[in-house]
N, C-alpha and C positions, 0 to 999 in steps of 0.2 A: 709129707716127709715119709720116706720109706721106712720099713721095719728096721733095716740095718742102720740108717741114719738115726733113728730113735735110740737104738742100742748105743751108738757112739755118743749121742748127746747125753745119755744117762751116765756114761763113763766120764765124759768131760765134766759133768756136774759133780762127780765124785773126786775130781781133781787129778785124774790120770793124764799123763803125757801121751803124745801120739805113739811113742814107742811102747808104753804100757798098754794102751788101747789095742795096738797091733798084737801084742803078745796074748792079751785076754781073748781077742776074737779070732786069733790065728789068721791074721792078714798081714800084709807088709806095712811098715811104717808109712810109706808113701800113700798107700790106699787109705790108711787111717787119716792122714793129713788131708787127702782129697775129700773124704767124708766130712771132716770138720769144716773145710772150706765151703762145701755144698750147704751144710747146715747154716753157716753164717750168711751165705748168700740168700737162701730161701727165707730166712727169718729177718733179714735186713740188719743183722748185727755186725759189729766190728771186733768183738772180743769174746773169748771163751767164757769170761765171767758173766756175760749177758746170756749165754746158753745156759749156764748153771742157774741163773735167776729165773729164766723161762721155765726150765724143768721144775724148779721149786714151786712155781705158780700153777703147774698142771695138776688137775684132779688125779687122785690115786687111780691107777689102772688105765689112764688115758693113753691112747695109741698114737696120738699126734694128729 
């Protein structure tokens, strides 16, 4: 997972929408959506809640 994808995953875990992620990272909502989809594909998940659970299971300071 790229550094940016990890940032997006962290924001998904905080419950942010794609629009909120885009505003936080100063990217377009479509780019945020693409990052979320790439994360789902790479991890083999089908929901944002699984990303949040995965983030919660990561050791503190893990980079992915």
